[in-house]
PQR file of N, CA, C, O and H, with PARSE charges and radii, in Angstrom:
ATOM      1  N   UNK A   1      13.756 191.184 -23.683 -0.4000 1.5000
ATOM      2  CA  UNK A   1      13.507 191.746 -22.393 -0.0000 2.0000
ATOM      3  C   UNK A   1      13.845 193.324 -22.947  0.5500 1.7000
ATOM      4  O   UNK A   1      14.708 193.584 -23.785 -0.5500 1.4000
ATOM      5  N   UNK A   2      13.039 194.217 -22.340 -0.4000 1.5000
ATOM      6  CA  UNK A   2      12.830 195.407 -22.705 -0.0000 2.0000
ATOM      7  C   UNK A   2      13.582 196.424 -21.490  0.5500 1.7000
ATOM      8  O   UNK A   2      12.876 196.966 -20.639 -0.5500 1.4000
ATOM      9  H   UNK A   2      12.338 194.005 -21.659  0.4000 1.0000
ATOM     10  N   UNK A   3      14.963 196.599 -21.511 -0.4000 1.5000
ATOM     11  CA  UNK A   3      15.501 197.135 -20.461 -0.0000 2.0000
ATOM     12  C   UNK A   3      14.925 198.571 -20.003  0.5500 1.7000
ATOM     13  O   UNK A   3      14.886 198.852 -18.805 -0.5500 1.4000
ATOM     14  H   UNK A   3      15.537 196.159 -22.202  0.4000 1.0000
ATOM     15  N   UNK A   4      14.592 199.241 -20.739 -0.4000 1.5000
ATOM     16  CA  UNK A   4      13.753 200.626 -20.397 -0.0000 2.0000
ATOM     17  C   UNK A   4      12.546 200.340 -19.540  0.5500 1.7000
ATOM     18  O   UNK A   4      12.123 201.182 -18.747 -0.5500 1.4000
ATOM     19  H   UNK A   4      14.624 199.013 -21.713  0.4000 1.0000
ATOM     20  N   UNK A   5      11.989 199.149 -19.696 -0.4000 1.5000
ATOM     21  CA  UNK A   5      10.702 198.933 -18.972 -0.0000 2.0000
ATOM     22  C   UNK A   5      10.865 198.333 -17.595  0.5500 1.7000
ATOM     23  O   UNK A   5       9.981 198.421 -16.743 -0.5500 1.4000
ATOM     24  H   UNK A   5      12.333 198.466 -20.340  0.4000 1.0000
ATOM     25  N   UNK A   6      12.054 197.704 -17.393 -0.4000 1.5000
ATOM     26  CA  UNK A   6      12.279 196.760 -16.236 -0.0000 2.0000
ATOM     27  C   UNK A   6      12.393 198.091 -14.958  0.5500 1.7000
ATOM     28  O   UNK A   6      13.057 199.123 -15.057 -0.5500 1.4000
ATOM     29  H   UNK A   6      12.772 197.634 -18.086  0.4000 1.0000
ATOM     30  N   UNK A   7      11.619 197.709 -13.921 -0.4000 1.5000
ATOM     31  CA  UNK A   7      11.505 198.560 -12.841 -0.0000 2.0000
ATOM     32  C   UNK A   7      12.169 197.858 -11.716  0.5500 1.7000
ATOM     33  O   UNK A   7      12.103 198.440 -10.633 -0.5500 1.4000
ATOM     34  H   UNK A   7      11.079 196.871 -13.840  0.4000 1.0000
ATOM     35  N   UNK A   8      12.823 196.677 -11.756 -0.4000 1.5000
ATOM     36  CA  UNK A   8      13.396 195.963 -10.713 -0.0000 2.0000
ATOM     37  C   UNK A   8      12.608 195.275  -9.722  0.5500 1.7000
ATOM     38  O   UNK A   8      13.144 194.877  -8.688 -0.5500 1.4000
ATOM     39  H   UNK A   8      12.877 196.204 -12.635  0.4000 1.0000
ATOM     40  N   UNK A   9      11.324 195.094  -9.957 -0.4000 1.5000
ATOM     41  CA  UNK A   9      10.284 194.432  -8.958 -0.0000 2.0000
ATOM     42  C   UNK A   9      10.821 193.058  -8.653  0.5500 1.7000
ATOM     43  O   UNK A   9      10.630 192.607  -7.524 -0.5500 1.4000
ATOM     44  H   UNK A   9      10.888 195.418 -10.797  0.4000 1.0000
ATOM     45  N   UNK A  10      11.396 192.433  -9.445 -0.4000 1.5000
ATOM     46  CA  UNK A  10      11.880 190.987  -9.177 -0.0000 2.0000
ATOM     47  C   UNK A  10      10.691 189.935  -9.147  0.5500 1.7000
ATOM     48  O   UNK A  10      10.799 188.873  -8.535 -0.5500 1.4000
ATOM     49  H   UNK A  10      11.551 192.799 -10.363  0.4000 1.0000
ATOM     50  N   UNK A  11       9.567 190.294  -9.838 -0.4000 1.5000
ATOM     51  CA  UNK A  11       8.506 189.429  -9.833 -0.0000 2.0000
ATOM     52  C   UNK A  11       8.794 188.310 -10.882  0.5500 1.7000
ATOM     53  O   UNK A  11       8.295 187.187 -10.810 -0.5500 1.4000
ATOM     54  H   UNK A  11       9.479 191.157 -10.335  0.4000 1.0000
ATOM     55  N   UNK A  12       9.534 188.669 -11.736 -0.4000 1.5000
ATOM     56  CA  UNK A  12       9.695 187.569 -12.795 -0.0000 2.0000
ATOM     57  C   UNK A  12      10.689 186.500 -12.110  0.5500 1.7000
ATOM     58  O   UNK A  12      10.583 185.313 -12.417 -0.5500 1.4000
ATOM     59  H   UNK A  12       9.939 189.581 -11.795  0.4000 1.0000
ATOM     60  N   UNK A  13      11.499 186.860 -11.329 -0.4000 1.5000
ATOM     61  CA  UNK A  13      12.370 185.890 -10.577 -0.0000 2.0000
ATOM     62  C   UNK A  13      11.615 185.093  -9.526  0.5500 1.7000
ATOM     63  O   UNK A  13      11.852 183.898  -9.349 -0.5500 1.4000
ATOM     64  H   UNK A  13      11.585 187.824 -11.079  0.4000 1.0000
ATOM     65  N   UNK A  14      10.763 185.720  -8.874 -0.4000 1.5000
ATOM     66  CA  UNK A  14       9.864 185.293  -7.809 -0.0000 2.0000
ATOM     67  C   UNK A  14       8.996 184.143  -8.269  0.5500 1.7000
ATOM     68  O   UNK A  14       8.815 183.190  -7.512 -0.5500 1.4000
ATOM     69  H   UNK A  14      10.571 186.691  -9.017  0.4000 1.0000
ATOM     70  N   UNK A  15       8.439 184.187  -9.499 -0.4000 1.5000
ATOM     71  CA  UNK A  15       7.603 183.272 -10.075 -0.0000 2.0000
ATOM     72  C   UNK A  15       8.461 182.271 -11.194  0.5500 1.7000
ATOM     73  O   UNK A  15       7.858 181.338 -11.725 -0.5500 1.4000
ATOM     74  H   UNK A  15       8.586 184.962 -10.114  0.4000 1.0000
ATOM     75  N   UNK A  16       9.587 182.476 -11.440 -0.4000 1.5000
ATOM     76  CA  UNK A  16      10.402 181.614 -12.344 -0.0000 2.0000
ATOM     77  C   UNK A  16      11.994 181.805 -12.150  0.5500 1.7000
ATOM     78  O   UNK A  16      12.809 182.234 -12.966 -0.5500 1.4000
ATOM     79  H   UNK A  16      10.077 183.234 -11.009  0.4000 1.0000
ATOM     80  N   UNK A  17      12.172 181.406 -10.970 -0.4000 1.5000
ATOM     81  CA  UNK A  17      13.701 181.676 -10.443 -0.0000 2.0000
ATOM     82  C   UNK A  17      14.650 180.757 -11.442  0.5500 1.7000
ATOM     83  O   UNK A  17      15.780 181.169 -11.707 -0.5500 1.4000
ATOM     84  H   UNK A  17      11.510 181.057 -10.307  0.4000 1.0000
ATOM     85  N   UNK A  18      14.250 179.704 -11.904 -0.4000 1.5000
ATOM     86  CA  UNK A  18      15.113 178.861 -12.800 -0.0000 2.0000
ATOM     87  C   UNK A  18      15.253 179.512 -14.066  0.5500 1.7000
ATOM     88  O   UNK A  18      16.017 178.981 -14.872 -0.5500 1.4000
ATOM     89  H   UNK A  18      13.333 179.369 -11.688  0.4000 1.0000
ATOM     90  N   UNK A  19      14.630 180.614 -14.407 -0.4000 1.5000
ATOM     91  CA  UNK A  19      14.749 181.016 -15.897 -0.0000 2.0000
ATOM     92  C   UNK A  19      15.534 182.441 -15.768  0.5500 1.7000
ATOM     93  O   UNK A  19      16.510 182.807 -16.424 -0.5500 1.4000
ATOM     94  H   UNK A  19      14.010 181.045 -13.751  0.4000 1.0000
ATOM     95  N   UNK A  20      14.765 183.216 -14.632 -0.4000 1.5000
ATOM     96  CA  UNK A  20      15.426 184.727 -14.700 -0.0000 2.0000
ATOM     97  C   UNK A  20      16.238 184.920 -13.687  0.5500 1.7000
ATOM     98  O   UNK A  20      15.930 184.534 -12.559 -0.5500 1.4000
ATOM     99  H   UNK A  20      13.973 182.919 -14.100  0.4000 1.0000
ATOM    100  N   UNK A  21      17.392 185.546 -13.946 -0.4000 1.5000
ATOM    101  CA  UNK A  21      18.254 186.141 -12.814 -0.0000 2.0000
ATOM    102  C   UNK A  21      18.314 187.447 -12.794  0.5500 1.7000
ATOM    103  O   UNK A  21      18.099 188.061 -13.839 -0.5500 1.4000
ATOM    104  H   UNK A  21      17.643 185.859 -14.862  0.4000 1.0000
ATOM    105  N   UNK A  22      18.623 188.138 -11.584 -0.4000 1.5000
ATOM    106  CA  UNK A  22      18.685 189.376 -11.392 -0.0000 2.0000
ATOM    107  C   UNK A  22      20.030 189.940 -11.230  0.5500 1.7000
ATOM    108  O   UNK A  22      20.833 189.122 -10.782 -0.5500 1.4000
ATOM    109  H   UNK A  22      18.798 187.639 -10.735  0.4000 1.0000
ATOM    110  N   UNK A  23      20.556 191.244 -11.496 -0.4000 1.5000
ATOM    111  CA  UNK A  23      21.847 191.673 -11.238 -0.0000 2.0000
ATOM    112  C   UNK A  23      21.851 192.279  -9.816  0.5500 1.7000
ATOM    113  O   UNK A  23      20.869 192.191  -9.079 -0.5500 1.4000
ATOM    114  H   UNK A  23      19.903 191.909 -11.860  0.4000 1.0000
ATOM    115  N   UNK A  24      22.970 192.881  -9.472 -0.4000 1.5000
ATOM    116  CA  UNK A  24      23.320 193.163  -8.179 -0.0000 2.0000
ATOM    117  C   UNK A  24      22.395 194.267  -7.756  0.5500 1.7000
ATOM    118  O   UNK A  24      22.296 194.458  -6.544 -0.5500 1.4000
ATOM    119  H   UNK A  24      23.768 192.953 -10.070  0.4000 1.0000
ATOM    120  N   UNK A  25      21.695 195.032  -8.586 -0.4000 1.5000
ATOM    121  CA  UNK A  25      20.774 196.046  -8.374 -0.0000 2.0000
ATOM    122  C   UNK A  25      19.216 195.772  -8.395  0.5500 1.7000
ATOM    123  O   UNK A  25      18.336 196.597  -8.148 -0.5500 1.4000
ATOM    124  H   UNK A  25      21.775 194.878  -9.571  0.4000 1.0000
ATOM    125  N   UNK A  26      19.054 194.395  -8.754 -0.4000 1.5000
ATOM    126  CA  UNK A  26      17.742 193.828  -8.748 -0.0000 2.0000
ATOM    127  C   UNK A  26      16.938 193.850 -10.099  0.5500 1.7000
ATOM    128  O   UNK A  26      15.748 193.561 -10.223 -0.5500 1.4000
ATOM    129  H   UNK A  26      19.769 193.725  -8.955  0.4000 1.0000
ATOM    130  N   UNK A  27      17.743 194.217 -11.015 -0.4000 1.5000
ATOM    131  CA  UNK A  27      17.057 194.236 -12.372 -0.0000 2.0000
ATOM    132  C   UNK A  27      17.489 193.039 -13.158  0.5500 1.7000
ATOM    133  O   UNK A  27      18.533 192.451 -12.875 -0.5500 1.4000
ATOM    134  H   UNK A  27      18.710 194.451 -10.914  0.4000 1.0000
ATOM    135  N   UNK A  28      16.649 192.637 -14.212 -0.4000 1.5000
ATOM    136  CA  UNK A  28      16.662 191.471 -14.898 -0.0000 2.0000
ATOM    137  C   UNK A  28      18.167 191.551 -15.465  0.5500 1.7000
ATOM    138  O   UNK A  28      18.593 192.671 -15.749 -0.5500 1.4000
ATOM    139  H   UNK A  28      15.801 193.115 -14.442  0.4000 1.0000
ATOM    140  N   UNK A  29      18.830 190.653 -15.611 -0.4000 1.5000
ATOM    141  CA  UNK A  29      20.228 190.529 -16.033 -0.0000 2.0000
ATOM    142  C   UNK A  29      20.393 189.654 -17.449  0.5500 1.7000
ATOM    143  O   UNK A  29      21.120 188.665 -17.537 -0.5500 1.4000
ATOM    144  H   UNK A  29      18.484 189.743 -15.381  0.4000 1.0000
ATOM    145  N   UNK A  30      19.714 190.110 -18.369 -0.4000 1.5000
ATOM    146  CA  UNK A  30      19.804 189.582 -19.701 -0.0000 2.0000
ATOM    147  C   UNK A  30      19.189 190.403 -20.718  0.5500 1.7000
ATOM    148  O   UNK A  30      18.553 191.402 -20.381 -0.5500 1.4000
ATOM    149  H   UNK A  30      19.123 190.914 -18.298  0.4000 1.0000
ATOM    150  N   UNK A  31      19.314 190.085 -21.898 -0.4000 1.5000
ATOM    151  CA  UNK A  31      18.697 190.985 -23.149 -0.0000 2.0000
ATOM    152  C   UNK A  31      18.036 189.768 -23.889  0.5500 1.7000
ATOM    153  O   UNK A  31      16.876 189.839 -24.293 -0.5500 1.4000
ATOM    154  H   UNK A  31      19.830 189.273 -22.172  0.4000 1.0000
ATOM    155  N   UNK A  32      18.733 188.766 -24.035 -0.4000 1.5000
ATOM    156  CA  UNK A  32      18.028 187.664 -24.951 -0.0000 2.0000
ATOM    157  C   UNK A  32      18.468 186.258 -24.187  0.5500 1.7000
ATOM    158  O   UNK A  32      19.594 186.085 -23.722 -0.5500 1.4000
ATOM    159  H   UNK A  32      19.675 188.709 -23.706  0.4000 1.0000
ATOM    160  N   UNK A  33      17.513 185.387 -24.140 -0.4000 1.5000
ATOM    161  CA  UNK A  33      17.825 184.164 -23.334 -0.0000 2.0000
ATOM    162  C   UNK A  33      17.120 183.015 -24.177  0.5500 1.7000
ATOM    163  O   UNK A  33      15.944 183.108 -24.528 -0.5500 1.4000
ATOM    164  H   UNK A  33      16.597 185.527 -24.518  0.4000 1.0000
ATOM    165  N   UNK A  34      17.808 182.085 -24.430 -0.4000 1.5000
ATOM    166  CA  UNK A  34      17.280 180.953 -25.094 -0.0000 2.0000
ATOM    167  C   UNK A  34      16.806 179.914 -23.897  0.5500 1.7000
ATOM    168  O   UNK A  34      17.658 179.431 -23.152 -0.5500 1.4000
ATOM    169  H   UNK A  34      18.763 182.009 -24.144  0.4000 1.0000
ATOM    170  N   UNK A  35      15.586 179.636 -23.769 -0.4000 1.5000
ATOM    171  CA  UNK A  35      15.078 178.615 -22.665 -0.0000 2.0000
ATOM    172  C   UNK A  35      14.877 177.211 -23.327  0.5500 1.7000
ATOM    173  O   UNK A  35      14.483 177.040 -24.481 -0.5500 1.4000
ATOM    174  H   UNK A  35      14.893 180.029 -24.374  0.4000 1.0000
ATOM    175  N   UNK A  36      15.166 176.345 -22.535 -0.4000 1.5000
ATOM    176  CA  UNK A  36      15.013 174.954 -22.947 -0.0000 2.0000
ATOM    177  C   UNK A  36      13.408 174.496 -22.784  0.5500 1.7000
ATOM    178  O   UNK A  36      12.686 174.841 -21.849 -0.5500 1.4000
ATOM    179  H   UNK A  36      15.486 176.483 -21.597  0.4000 1.0000
ATOM    180  N   UNK A  37      13.046 173.711 -23.814 -0.4000 1.5000
ATOM    181  CA  UNK A  37      11.724 173.438 -23.829 -0.0000 2.0000
ATOM    182  C   UNK A  37      10.934 173.151 -22.376  0.5500 1.7000
ATOM    183  O   UNK A  37       9.760 173.463 -22.175 -0.5500 1.4000
ATOM    184  H   UNK A  37      13.632 173.431 -24.574  0.4000 1.0000
ATOM    185  N   UNK A  38      11.653 172.613 -21.580 -0.4000 1.5000
ATOM    186  CA  UNK A  38      11.144 172.255 -20.312 -0.0000 2.0000
ATOM    187  C   UNK A  38      10.830 173.423 -19.491  0.5500 1.7000
ATOM    188  O   UNK A  38       9.978 173.360 -18.605 -0.5500 1.4000
ATOM    189  H   UNK A  38      12.606 172.360 -21.742  0.4000 1.0000
ATOM    190  N   UNK A  39      11.493 174.495 -19.755 -0.4000 1.5000
ATOM    191  CA  UNK A  39      11.315 175.707 -18.830 -0.0000 2.0000
ATOM    192  C   UNK A  39      10.476 176.820 -19.587  0.5500 1.7000
ATOM    193  O   UNK A  39      10.306 177.939 -19.101 -0.5500 1.4000
ATOM    194  H   UNK A  39      12.185 174.546 -20.474  0.4000 1.0000
ATOM    195  N   UNK A  40       9.994 176.451 -20.742 -0.4000 1.5000
ATOM    196  CA  UNK A  40       9.033 177.493 -21.467 -0.0000 2.0000
ATOM    197  C   UNK A  40       7.913 177.924 -20.659  0.5500 1.7000
ATOM    198  O   UNK A  40       7.654 179.123 -20.554 -0.5500 1.4000
ATOM    199  H   UNK A  40      10.132 175.542 -21.136  0.4000 1.0000
ATOM    200  N   UNK A  41       7.190 176.975 -20.046 -0.4000 1.5000
ATOM    201  CA  UNK A  41       6.059 177.455 -19.208 -0.0000 2.0000
ATOM    202  C   UNK A  41       6.394 178.344 -18.154  0.5500 1.7000
ATOM    203  O   UNK A  41       5.715 179.343 -17.915 -0.5500 1.4000
ATOM    204  H   UNK A  41       7.401 176.001 -20.131  0.4000 1.0000
ATOM    205  N   UNK A  42       7.596 177.971 -17.393 -0.4000 1.5000
ATOM    206  CA  UNK A  42       8.095 178.932 -16.403 -0.0000 2.0000
ATOM    207  C   UNK A  42       8.573 180.323 -16.876  0.5500 1.7000
ATOM    208  O   UNK A  42       8.406 181.306 -16.155 -0.5500 1.4000
ATOM    209  H   UNK A  42       8.147 177.159 -17.588  0.4000 1.0000
ATOM    210  N   UNK A  43       9.180 180.413 -18.113 -0.4000 1.5000
ATOM    211  CA  UNK A  43       9.494 181.556 -18.762 -0.0000 2.0000
ATOM    212  C   UNK A  43       8.234 182.668 -18.946  0.5500 1.7000
ATOM    213  O   UNK A  43       8.296 183.872 -18.696 -0.5500 1.4000
ATOM    214  H   UNK A  43       9.316 179.614 -18.699  0.4000 1.0000
ATOM    215  N   UNK A  44       7.129 181.947 -19.432 -0.4000 1.5000
ATOM    216  CA  UNK A  44       5.930 182.575 -19.844 -0.0000 2.0000
ATOM    217  C   UNK A  44       5.311 183.137 -18.556  0.5500 1.7000
ATOM    218  O   UNK A  44       4.809 184.259 -18.483 -0.5500 1.4000
ATOM    219  H   UNK A  44       7.079 180.969 -19.635  0.4000 1.0000
ATOM    220  N   UNK A  45       5.395 182.221 -17.505 -0.4000 1.5000
ATOM    221  CA  UNK A  45       4.643 182.636 -16.222 -0.0000 2.0000
ATOM    222  C   UNK A  45       5.477 183.937 -15.480  0.5500 1.7000
ATOM    223  O   UNK A  45       4.924 184.936 -15.019 -0.5500 1.4000
ATOM    224  H   UNK A  45       5.802 181.310 -17.564  0.4000 1.0000
ATOM    225  N   UNK A  46       6.762 183.700 -15.484 -0.4000 1.5000
ATOM    226  CA  UNK A  46       7.474 184.847 -14.931 -0.0000 2.0000
ATOM    227  C   UNK A  46       7.311 186.025 -15.823  0.5500 1.7000
ATOM    228  O   UNK A  46       7.044 187.072 -15.232 -0.5500 1.4000
ATOM    229  H   UNK A  46       7.211 182.889 -15.858  0.4000 1.0000
ATOM    230  N   UNK A  47       7.415 186.082 -17.124 -0.4000 1.5000
ATOM    231  CA  UNK A  47       7.233 187.212 -17.798 -0.0000 2.0000
ATOM    232  C   UNK A  47       5.820 187.827 -17.706  0.5500 1.7000
ATOM    233  O   UNK A  47       5.687 189.008 -18.029 -0.5500 1.4000
ATOM    234  H   UNK A  47       7.632 185.232 -17.603  0.4000 1.0000
ATOM    235  N   UNK A  48       4.833 187.162 -17.319 -0.4000 1.5000
ATOM    236  CA  UNK A  48       3.563 187.417 -17.217 -0.0000 2.0000
ATOM    237  C   UNK A  48       3.232 188.088 -15.852  0.5500 1.7000
ATOM    238  O   UNK A  48       2.192 188.724 -15.678 -0.5500 1.4000
ATOM    239  H   UNK A  48       4.941 186.203 -17.057  0.4000 1.0000
ATOM    240  N   UNK A  49       4.238 187.896 -14.839 -0.4000 1.5000
ATOM    241  CA  UNK A  49       4.171 188.418 -13.557 -0.0000 2.0000
ATOM    242  C   UNK A  49       4.855 189.791 -13.371  0.5500 1.7000
ATOM    243  O   UNK A  49       4.890 190.427 -12.317 -0.5500 1.4000
ATOM    244  H   UNK A  49       5.083 187.379 -14.980  0.4000 1.0000
ATOM    245  N   UNK A  50       5.440 190.181 -14.655 -0.4000 1.5000
ATOM    246  CA  UNK A  50       6.192 191.453 -14.647 -0.0000 2.0000
ATOM    247  C   UNK A  50       5.146 192.555 -14.723  0.5500 1.7000
ATOM    248  O   UNK A  50       4.476 192.679 -15.748 -0.5500 1.4000
ATOM    249  H   UNK A  50       5.412 189.665 -15.511  0.4000 1.0000
ATOM    250  N   UNK A  51       4.989 193.314 -13.740 -0.4000 1.5000
ATOM    251  CA  UNK A  51       4.044 194.603 -13.871 -0.0000 2.0000
ATOM    252  C   UNK A  51       4.271 195.525 -14.850  0.5500 1.7000
ATOM    253  O   UNK A  51       3.317 196.199 -15.237 -0.5500 1.4000
ATOM    254  H   UNK A  51       5.534 193.214 -12.907  0.4000 1.0000
ATOM    255  N   UNK A  52       5.480 195.701 -15.379 -0.4000 1.5000
ATOM    256  CA  UNK A  52       5.591 196.712 -16.541 -0.0000 2.0000
ATOM    257  C   UNK A  52       5.648 196.003 -17.924  0.5500 1.7000
ATOM    258  O   UNK A  52       5.904 196.666 -18.929 -0.5500 1.4000
ATOM    259  H   UNK A  52       6.255 195.154 -15.065  0.4000 1.0000
ATOM    260  N   UNK A  53       5.427 194.741 -17.988 -0.4000 1.5000
ATOM    261  CA  UNK A  53       5.638 193.904 -19.284 -0.0000 2.0000
ATOM    262  C   UNK A  53       6.672 194.156 -20.010  0.5500 1.7000
ATOM    263  O   UNK A  53       6.647 194.394 -21.217 -0.5500 1.4000
ATOM    264  H   UNK A  53       5.219 194.202 -17.172  0.4000 1.0000
ATOM    265  N   UNK A  54       7.929 194.103 -19.092 -0.4000 1.5000
ATOM    266  CA  UNK A  54       9.272 194.170 -19.734 -0.0000 2.0000
ATOM    267  C   UNK A  54       9.879 192.921 -20.350  0.5500 1.7000
ATOM    268  O   UNK A  54      11.025 192.964 -20.798 -0.5500 1.4000
ATOM    269  H   UNK A  54       7.950 193.910 -18.111  0.4000 1.0000
ATOM    270  N   UNK A  55       9.166 191.831 -20.389 -0.4000 1.5000
ATOM    271  CA  UNK A  55       9.762 190.598 -20.737 -0.0000 2.0000
ATOM    272  C   UNK A  55       8.764 189.991 -22.027  0.5500 1.7000
ATOM    273  O   UNK A  55       7.569 189.798 -21.802 -0.5500 1.4000
ATOM    274  H   UNK A  55       8.236 191.796 -20.025  0.4000 1.0000
ATOM    275  N   UNK A  56       9.217 189.775 -23.072 -0.4000 1.5000
ATOM    276  CA  UNK A  56       8.406 189.221 -24.311 -0.0000 2.0000
ATOM    277  C   UNK A  56       9.127 187.664 -24.381  0.5500 1.7000
ATOM    278  O   UNK A  56      10.331 187.421 -24.471 -0.5500 1.4000
ATOM    279  H   UNK A  56      10.187 189.932 -23.254  0.4000 1.0000
ATOM    280  N   UNK A  57       8.099 186.791 -24.317 -0.4000 1.5000
ATOM    281  CA  UNK A  57       8.566 185.440 -24.721 -0.0000 2.0000
ATOM    282  C   UNK A  57       8.031 185.066 -25.944  0.5500 1.7000
ATOM    283  O   UNK A  57       6.828 185.149 -26.194 -0.5500 1.4000
ATOM    284  H   UNK A  57       7.122 186.989 -24.245  0.4000 1.0000
ATOM    285  N   UNK A  58       8.963 184.613 -26.801 -0.4000 1.5000
ATOM    286  CA  UNK A  58       8.734 184.230 -28.176 -0.0000 2.0000
ATOM    287  C   UNK A  58       8.853 182.662 -28.195  0.5500 1.7000
ATOM    288  O   UNK A  58       9.907 182.133 -27.841 -0.5500 1.4000
ATOM    289  H   UNK A  58       9.939 184.546 -26.597  0.4000 1.0000
ATOM    290  N   UNK A  59       7.813 181.944 -28.593 -0.4000 1.5000
ATOM    291  CA  UNK A  59       7.882 180.521 -28.458 -0.0000 2.0000
ATOM    292  C   UNK A  59       7.557 180.000 -29.963  0.5500 1.7000
ATOM    293  O   UNK A  59       6.838 180.653 -30.720 -0.5500 1.4000
ATOM    294  H   UNK A  59       6.957 182.373 -28.881  0.4000 1.0000
ATOM    295  N   UNK A  60       8.126 178.819 -30.311 -0.4000 1.5000
ATOM    296  CA  UNK A  60       7.837 178.055 -31.589 -0.0000 2.0000
ATOM    297  C   UNK A  60       6.429 177.139 -31.366  0.5500 1.7000
ATOM    298  O   UNK A  60       5.741 176.685 -32.280 -0.5500 1.4000
ATOM    299  H   UNK A  60       8.710 178.289 -29.696  0.4000 1.0000
ATOM    300  N   UNK A  61       6.199 176.999 -30.040 -0.4000 1.5000
ATOM    301  CA  UNK A  61       5.176 176.012 -29.820 -0.0000 2.0000
ATOM    302  C   UNK A  61       4.038 176.759 -29.453  0.5500 1.7000
ATOM    303  O   UNK A  61       3.987 177.985 -29.552 -0.5500 1.4000
ATOM    304  H   UNK A  61       6.758 177.368 -29.297  0.4000 1.0000
ATOM    305  N   UNK A  62       3.061 175.997 -29.003 -0.4000 1.5000
ATOM    306  CA  UNK A  62       1.721 176.582 -28.318 -0.0000 2.0000
ATOM    307  C   UNK A  62       1.954 177.299 -27.025  0.5500 1.7000
ATOM    308  O   UNK A  62       2.816 176.869 -26.258 -0.5500 1.4000
ATOM    309  H   UNK A  62       3.103 175.001 -28.923  0.4000 1.0000
ATOM    310  N   UNK A  63       1.217 178.411 -26.713 -0.4000 1.5000
ATOM    311  CA  UNK A  63       1.381 179.040 -25.530 -0.0000 2.0000
ATOM    312  C   UNK A  63       1.066 178.240 -24.225  0.5500 1.7000
ATOM    313  O   UNK A  63       0.054 177.541 -24.289 -0.5500 1.4000
ATOM    314  H   UNK A  63       0.518 178.761 -27.336  0.4000 1.0000
ATOM    315  N   UNK A  64       1.664 178.227 -23.222 -0.4000 1.5000
ATOM    316  CA  UNK A  64       1.141 177.478 -21.929 -0.0000 2.0000
ATOM    317  C   UNK A  64       0.544 178.486 -21.030  0.5500 1.7000
ATOM    318  O   UNK A  64       1.086 179.549 -20.726 -0.5500 1.4000
ATOM    319  H   UNK A  64       2.486 178.794 -23.169  0.4000 1.0000
ATOM    320  N   UNK A  65      -0.468 178.128 -20.676 -0.4000 1.5000
ATOM    321  CA  UNK A  65      -1.281 179.018 -19.709 -0.0000 2.0000
ATOM    322  C   UNK A  65      -1.263 178.402 -18.487  0.5500 1.7000
ATOM    323  O   UNK A  65      -2.019 177.447 -18.309 -0.5500 1.4000
ATOM    324  H   UNK A  65      -0.909 177.265 -20.923  0.4000 1.0000
ATOM    325  N   UNK A  66      -0.319 178.888 -17.352 -0.4000 1.5000
ATOM    326  CA  UNK A  66      -0.193 178.260 -16.195 -0.0000 2.0000
ATOM    327  C   UNK A  66      -1.195 178.911 -15.152  0.5500 1.7000
ATOM    328  O   UNK A  66      -1.302 178.408 -14.034 -0.5500 1.4000
ATOM    329  H   UNK A  66       0.295 179.664 -17.496  0.4000 1.0000
ATOM    330  N   UNK A  67      -1.779 179.802 -15.444 -0.4000 1.5000
ATOM    331  CA  UNK A  67      -3.049 180.393 -14.477 -0.0000 2.0000
ATOM    332  C   UNK A  67      -3.922 179.449 -14.385  0.5500 1.7000
ATOM    333  O   UNK A  67      -4.265 179.142 -13.243 -0.5500 1.4000
ATOM    334  H   UNK A  67      -1.692 180.210 -16.352  0.4000 1.0000
ATOM    335  N   UNK A  68      -4.537 178.716 -15.546 -0.4000 1.5000
ATOM    336  CA  UNK A  68      -5.576 177.681 -15.139 -0.0000 2.0000
ATOM    337  C   UNK A  68      -5.046 176.773 -14.432  0.5500 1.7000
ATOM    338  O   UNK A  68      -5.906 176.151 -13.808 -0.5500 1.4000
ATOM    339  H   UNK A  68      -4.259 178.965 -16.474  0.4000 1.0000
ATOM    340  N   UNK A  69      -3.608 176.283 -14.180 -0.4000 1.5000
ATOM    341  CA  UNK A  69      -3.182 175.214 -13.362 -0.0000 2.0000
ATOM    342  C   UNK A  69      -3.289 175.864 -12.125  0.5500 1.7000
ATOM    343  O   UNK A  69      -3.734 175.142 -11.233 -0.5500 1.4000
ATOM    344  H   UNK A  69      -2.909 176.788 -14.687  0.4000 1.0000
ATOM    345  N   UNK A  70      -2.997 177.083 -11.788 -0.4000 1.5000
ATOM    346  CA  UNK A  70      -3.038 177.669 -10.357 -0.0000 2.0000
ATOM    347  C   UNK A  70      -4.460 177.561  -9.736  0.5500 1.7000
ATOM    348  O   UNK A  70      -4.709 177.529  -8.531 -0.5500 1.4000
ATOM    349  H   UNK A  70      -2.636 177.670 -12.512  0.4000 1.0000
ATOM    350  N   UNK A  71      -5.319 177.512 -10.725 -0.4000 1.5000
ATOM    351  CA  UNK A  71      -6.845 177.775 -10.031 -0.0000 2.0000
ATOM    352  C   UNK A  71      -7.256 176.388  -9.785  0.5500 1.7000
ATOM    353  O   UNK A  71      -8.431 176.240  -9.448 -0.5500 1.4000
ATOM    354  H   UNK A  71      -5.117 177.538 -11.704  0.4000 1.0000
ATOM    355  N   UNK A  72      -6.611 175.474  -9.876 -0.4000 1.5000
ATOM    356  CA  UNK A  72      -7.193 173.987  -9.555 -0.0000 2.0000
ATOM    357  C   UNK A  72      -6.717 173.608  -8.229  0.5500 1.7000
ATOM    358  O   UNK A  72      -7.024 172.515  -7.753 -0.5500 1.4000
ATOM    359  H   UNK A  72      -5.657 175.594 -10.150  0.4000 1.0000
TER
END
């Protein structure tokens, strides 16, 4: 997470509420988060929803593209 880029839109939480938590002011409440494998797709989806690109997801496995799932 890049704190200086977070504008508090809440899009990450809207699209991946199981991964991203917001603080009392509506900003992402984390610096580094280790996500279990079953939530990696949600983490990537929520990060992709961030309008400022404030979240970087680093994965050991292949990227999961949920946008293709949404179009079906």
